C-alpha positions as CSV (number, residue, x, y, z in Angstrom):
1,M,-33.6,-70.6,-31.5
2,I,-30.1,-69.3,-31.7
3,V,-29.5,-66.2,-33.9
4,W,-27.9,-67.9,-36.9
5,G,-30.3,-70.8,-37.0
6,K,-29.6,-74.5,-36.8
7,S,-26.5,-76.0,-38.3
8,G,-26.1,-79.3,-36.3
9,S,-26.7,-82.7,-37.8
10,P,-28.7,-85.6,-36.3
11,L,-26.8,-88.6,-34.9
12,V,-28.0,-92.2,-35.4
13,V,-27.1,-94.5,-32.5
14,D,-28.5,-98.0,-32.6
15,D,-32.3,-97.5,-33.0
16,L,-32.3,-93.8,-32.1
17,V,-32.0,-90.5,-33.9
18,I,-30.5,-88.0,-31.6
19,V,-31.1,-84.2,-32.2
20,N,-29.6,-81.1,-30.5
21,V,-32.7,-78.9,-30.1
22,G,-31.4,-76.7,-27.3
23,A,-33.0,-75.2,-24.2
24,P,-34.2,-71.5,-24.0
25,N,-31.5,-68.9,-23.6
26,D,-33.0,-67.9,-20.2
27,E,-32.0,-69.3,-16.8
28,A,-35.6,-69.1,-15.3
29,A,-37.1,-70.8,-18.3
30,R,-34.6,-73.6,-18.2
31,E,-35.9,-74.7,-14.8
32,H,-39.2,-75.8,-16.6
33,F,-37.7,-76.9,-19.9
34,D,-35.6,-80.0,-19.8
35,S,-34.9,-81.1,-23.4
36,S,-31.7,-79.7,-24.9
37,L,-31.1,-83.2,-26.5
38,V,-33.9,-85.4,-27.8
39,A,-33.8,-89.0,-29.0
40,Y,-36.4,-90.3,-31.4
41,D,-37.2,-93.9,-32.4
42,L,-35.5,-94.5,-35.8
43,E,-38.5,-96.5,-37.2
44,T,-41.5,-94.6,-35.8
45,G,-40.3,-91.1,-35.0
46,A,-41.7,-91.4,-31.5
47,E,-39.8,-89.5,-28.7
48,R,-37.8,-92.0,-26.6
49,W,-36.0,-89.6,-24.3
50,A,-35.4,-85.9,-23.7
51,A,-32.7,-84.7,-21.4
52,G,-30.4,-81.7,-20.5
53,N,-31.2,-78.0,-20.1
54,R,-28.4,-76.2,-21.9
55,Q,-28.6,-73.6,-24.6
56,A,-27.9,-75.1,-28.1
57,S,-24.8,-74.4,-30.0
58,Y,-24.1,-74.8,-33.7
59,A,-22.3,-78.2,-33.2
60,S,-23.7,-81.7,-33.5
61,P,-23.8,-84.6,-31.0
62,I,-21.2,-87.3,-31.2
63,L,-20.9,-90.8,-29.9
64,A,-17.8,-91.7,-27.8
65,T,-16.7,-94.2,-25.3
66,L,-15.0,-92.4,-22.4
67,A,-14.1,-93.9,-19.0
68,G,-15.7,-97.2,-20.2
69,E,-19.1,-95.6,-20.7
70,R,-20.8,-95.2,-24.1
71,Q,-22.1,-91.7,-24.2
72,I,-23.4,-88.8,-26.4
73,V,-21.1,-85.8,-26.1
74,M,-22.6,-82.4,-27.0
75,V,-20.8,-79.1,-27.2
76,N,-23.5,-76.6,-25.9
77,E,-23.1,-72.9,-25.3
78,K,-21.1,-72.5,-22.1
79,Y,-21.0,-76.3,-21.3
80,I,-19.9,-79.6,-22.6
81,T,-22.5,-82.1,-21.7
82,A,-22.4,-85.9,-21.9
83,H,-25.5,-88.1,-21.9
84,R,-25.9,-91.9,-21.5
85,A,-26.7,-93.2,-25.0
86,G,-29.5,-95.4,-23.9
87,D,-31.7,-93.1,-21.8
88,G,-30.2,-89.6,-22.0
89,T,-29.1,-89.4,-18.4
90,V,-26.5,-86.6,-17.9
91,L,-23.3,-88.3,-17.0
92,W,-21.0,-85.2,-16.6
93,E,-20.7,-81.6,-17.5
94,Y,-17.8,-79.2,-17.9
95,P,-17.9,-75.4,-18.2
96,W,-16.6,-74.4,-21.6
97,A,-16.1,-71.0,-23.2
98,D,-18.9,-68.5,-23.0
99,E,-22.6,-68.4,-23.9
100,S,-23.2,-66.2,-26.9
101,D,-25.5,-66.4,-29.9
102,S,-23.1,-64.3,-32.0
103,N,-19.7,-65.9,-31.0
104,A,-20.7,-69.2,-32.5
105,T,-19.7,-72.5,-30.9
106,T,-19.3,-74.7,-33.9
107,T,-16.3,-77.1,-33.7
108,Q,-16.9,-80.7,-32.9
109,P,-15.1,-82.3,-29.9
110,I,-12.5,-84.9,-30.8
111,P,-12.3,-88.1,-28.6
112,L,-8.7,-89.3,-28.1
113,G,-7.1,-92.4,-26.5
114,G,-6.7,-92.4,-22.7
115,D,-10.3,-91.2,-22.1
116,R,-9.3,-87.7,-23.3
117,L,-11.4,-85.1,-25.3
118,F,-10.0,-82.3,-27.3
119,L,-12.0,-79.0,-27.6
120,S,-11.5,-75.9,-29.5
121,K,-13.3,-72.6,-30.3
122,G,-12.6,-69.3,-32.1
123,Y,-13.4,-65.8,-31.1
124,G,-10.2,-65.7,-29.0
125,I,-11.1,-68.7,-26.8
126,G,-8.6,-71.4,-27.8
127,S,-8.5,-75.1,-26.9
128,S,-8.7,-77.5,-24.0
129,L,-7.7,-81.1,-23.4
130,L,-10.0,-82.9,-20.9
131,K,-9.7,-86.3,-19.2
132,I,-12.8,-88.2,-18.3
133,S,-12.5,-90.4,-15.2
134,K,-14.8,-92.6,-13.2
135,G,-15.0,-92.3,-9.4
136,A,-15.3,-95.1,-6.8
137,D,-19.1,-94.5,-6.8
138,G,-19.3,-94.9,-10.6
139,T,-19.9,-91.2,-11.3
140,L,-18.0,-89.6,-14.2
141,A,-16.1,-86.3,-14.1
142,A,-14.1,-84.2,-16.5
143,E,-10.9,-82.5,-15.5
144,P,-8.6,-80.3,-17.7
145,L,-5.1,-81.5,-18.5
146,W,-4.6,-78.0,-20.0
147,D,-7.1,-75.3,-20.6
148,P,-7.4,-71.7,-21.9
149,P,-6.4,-69.0,-21.2
150,I,-3.1,-70.8,-20.7
151,K,-3.5,-72.5,-24.1
152,R,-5.1,-69.8,-26.2
153,V,-4.2,-71.7,-29.3
154,M,-6.2,-73.6,-32.1
155,K,-8.9,-71.0,-32.2
156,T,-11.2,-72.7,-34.7
157,K,-14.1,-70.6,-35.8
158,F,-16.2,-72.6,-38.4
159,S,-14.1,-75.7,-39.0
160,N,-13.2,-78.9,-37.2
161,T,-9.8,-80.2,-36.4
162,V,-8.0,-83.4,-37.5
163,V,-5.7,-85.6,-35.5
164,R,-2.7,-87.8,-36.6
165,D,0.1,-89.4,-34.6
166,G,-0.3,-87.3,-31.5
167,Y,-0.8,-84.0,-33.2
168,V,-3.9,-81.9,-34.0
169,Y,-4.1,-79.8,-37.1
170,G,-6.6,-77.0,-37.7
171,L,-7.3,-73.5,-38.8
172,D,-6.3,-71.3,-35.9
173,D,-8.3,-68.2,-36.9
174,V,-7.0,-67.9,-40.5
175,L,-3.7,-69.8,-40.0
176,L,-3.2,-73.5,-40.6
177,S,-1.6,-74.7,-37.4
178,C,-0.1,-77.9,-35.9
179,L,-0.4,-78.5,-32.1
180,E,1.2,-81.3,-29.9
181,I,-1.7,-82.9,-28.0
182,E,0.1,-83.8,-24.8
183,T,1.5,-80.3,-24.1
184,G,-0.6,-77.9,-26.2
185,K,2.7,-76.7,-27.8
186,V,2.4,-75.1,-31.2
187,Q,4.7,-76.9,-33.7
188,W,4.1,-74.5,-36.5
189,K,1.6,-71.9,-37.9
190,K,1.4,-70.9,-41.6
191,R,0.2,-67.6,-43.0
192,R,0.0,-67.8,-46.8
193,S,-1.2,-65.6,-49.6
194,P,-4.0,-65.9,-50.3
195,E,-5.0,-66.8,-46.8
196,F,-7.0,-69.9,-46.0
197,G,-9.5,-67.8,-44.1
198,H,-12.2,-69.6,-42.3
199,G,-12.2,-72.6,-44.6
200,Q,-12.5,-76.3,-43.9
201,I,-10.0,-79.1,-43.6
202,M,-10.0,-82.9,-44.0
203,L,-7.4,-85.6,-43.3
204,I,-7.0,-88.2,-46.1
205,G,-4.2,-90.6,-45.3
206,E,-1.0,-88.6,-44.7
207,V,-2.4,-85.5,-46.4
208,I,-4.5,-82.6,-45.1
209,L,-6.9,-81.2,-47.6
210,V,-7.6,-77.5,-47.0
211,L,-10.6,-75.8,-48.7
212,S,-10.1,-72.1,-48.3
213,E,-12.7,-69.5,-47.7
214,T,-12.1,-68.2,-51.3
215,G,-12.5,-71.7,-52.9
216,E,-8.8,-72.6,-53.2
217,L,-8.0,-76.3,-52.6
218,A,-4.6,-77.1,-51.1
219,L,-2.9,-80.4,-50.2
220,V,-0.6,-80.2,-47.1
221,E,1.5,-82.9,-45.6
222,A,0.4,-84.0,-42.2
223,T,3.7,-83.6,-40.4
224,P,4.7,-81.7,-37.2
225,D,8.1,-80.9,-38.7
226,E,7.1,-78.0,-40.8
227,Y,4.4,-76.7,-43.2
228,R,4.8,-78.5,-46.5
229,E,2.3,-77.6,-49.2
230,L,2.2,-80.3,-51.9
231,A,-0.3,-78.8,-54.4
232,D,-3.1,-76.3,-54.9
233,I,-5.8,-75.3,-57.4
234,Q,-8.6,-72.7,-57.5
235,A,-11.4,-75.2,-57.2
236,L,-14.4,-72.9,-56.8
237,D,-15.1,-69.3,-57.8
238,S,-13.1,-67.0,-55.4
239,A,-15.9,-64.4,-55.5
240,D,-18.2,-66.5,-53.3
241,T,-17.5,-67.3,-49.7
242,T,-16.8,-71.0,-49.1
243,W,-17.5,-72.2,-45.6
244,N,-19.0,-75.6,-46.6
245,T,-17.5,-78.9,-45.4
246,P,-16.1,-81.1,-48.2
247,A,-17.1,-84.8,-48.7
248,F,-14.8,-87.5,-49.9
249,A,-16.0,-90.8,-51.5
250,P,-12.8,-92.2,-53.0
251,P,-11.8,-91.2,-55.5
252,Y,-14.3,-88.4,-55.7
253,L,-14.0,-85.1,-53.7
254,L,-17.3,-83.1,-53.6
255,I,-17.1,-79.4,-52.6
256,R,-19.5,-76.5,-52.7
257,N,-20.4,-73.0,-51.6
258,A,-23.7,-71.2,-51.6
259,R,-23.7,-70.8,-55.4
260,E,-21.9,-73.8,-57.0
261,A,-20.7,-77.3,-56.5
262,A,-17.9,-79.3,-58.0
263,C,-16.6,-82.9,-58.1
264,Y,-12.9,-83.7,-58.5
265,R,-11.4,-87.1,-59.1
266,L,-8.3,-87.4,-56.8
267,P,-5.4,-89.7,-57.6
268,L,-5.1,-92.4,-55.0
269,I,-2.1,-94.4,-53.8
270,E,-2.5,-98.0,-55.0
271,D,-2.8,-100.6,-52.2
272,K,0.1,-103.0,-52.7
273,D,-1.0,-105.5,-50.0
């Protein structure tokens, strides 16, 4: 068990429920403990496969197709590990960041076109762009197109990133930032008052919705040109820390913190087609 407890969600793939359980934080114990990721039968709950021996992070498994192979990608502590969806076989691994219970690895990987994978982490780490390729013998491997410390940018702590038209947006520590994916070049960073802090973001159409750590809700245009804030309201009580991920079921936006929840009806652009 990692120090802050579990925060990952299960992943349903076909007739499986896949859970990040994590191996012990001890190299000797891992030699005899081979189940950092476990798949259960969706109907019966019976274990179908267990694979991997990496320490759990606070992230969740995702399903992606990279290099023509359907796979479960898991951000563990110290490693990114990819498993074959059907039987859990480890397809490739890549050393990533450090292994620390306190410096939480939380942010989800983002699959991109061209068999690429975007990674980011806070605590001074930064971000990476990986390319997954298949060798002549059919084995898969990950190589960095750029990597920290060269690109010590997009240091996401508790939140995920969003991608639109070749650019990634996210909370780089407490600053909302826009990054060009191909080069890792920062297009802009915005420090505002009050700060966003370690809040959450969501992409809805052409707008980024930012829920700040103090419960402020801001709408920001998703453009690499400059920071353009369109609107903001104090959506939750600022006295309580808001780290929770929002949910959007058009036209309803649901947000919460540890003490209260709220539902807002958002105005939508009419579909003229």
